[in-house]
N, C-alpha and C positions, 0 to 999 in steps of 0.2 A: 503494499500500500504505500502511495505517495502522497504526502501532505503539500498541499499548495498554500503557502503562508504569504499572503499579500495584503495591502490596506483595503479598506472598503472602497467601492468605486473605482477599482483598479483593473476589472476585467476578468475576475475569476469565474463568474458564472458563465460569461461568453467562451471562456477557454474549455469549461466543462461541456457545454453544448457542443462545441466544435469536435470535442472527442466522442461524445455520444452519437453525434451524426456519422462519425466515420466508423464506429464500432456497432454493428447491427445487432450484436448479442448483448448490448448494454442498456441499462435504464439510467436515468437521472432522478435522483431523490431530492426533493426541497423540503425547507423547513415548513411552509405553510401552503395552503391552497392558493392564497393570492400568488405567491411566486411562481407555483405551477402555472396558473392562468396567464401571467405575464410572458412566461416563456413560450408557452403554446401560441400565444398571440403573436409573437415575433417568428416562431419556428413551428408552423403547423405540421410539418412532416414527422414531428416527433409524437404526434398523438399516440397514446397507448404505451408510451415509453418513458413518460415524465410522471412521477407520483409524488404526492405530499407524504410528510412524515405521518399524518393522521391515517391515510389510507395504508401505509406499511403496518402501522400499530394495530389497526382495526383488522387487518387481512383482506382489505378491499381492493387489492392490486390483483386482478385476474391475469392469468397466463404468465406469471412471474418465473413459471418452471422453464420456459423458452429461452430465458436470459442467463447469462453467464457472469456478467460484470456490472458493478453498481459504481456510478460516480454520485457524491453526496455533496450537495452545495449547503454550505454553512454548517459544517460537522458539528461544531459546538453548540449551536442551538438544537440541532437535531437530537443529540444525545441528552441534552438537559430536558428536553420535551420528553424524551423516553424514560429517563429516570426520575424527573420531576425534583431535582436537586441542581444547586449551582456547582458545576465542576470546577474545583480549585487547580488540579493537576492531574495529569494522566501520563502513563508511559506506553510505549510500544517498542517492538523488537525492529531494529533497522534491517532492511532487505539484505545488506551484506552480513548479517549476524544470524541468520536463520539457518 
């Protein structure tokens, strides 16, 4: 997993959208339905491949078994919505350490 760490309004979402457009086996997960709607308004070809965290949590994203990869926009907000606590710190094993 690669973490893209950039300031707000610097093109992170656009970068993820471009990656999902190229990877037909991928989905894009957004923090909220409003973000999902905004992305689909600008990129209608991604219909059926963009899901909000609410849909993921409720299991309402049909056909997910046909996907292999996920790109998550605003990971920190998505995780906080999942566990419903403020995340202070986290760890992960780097790609070169697996």
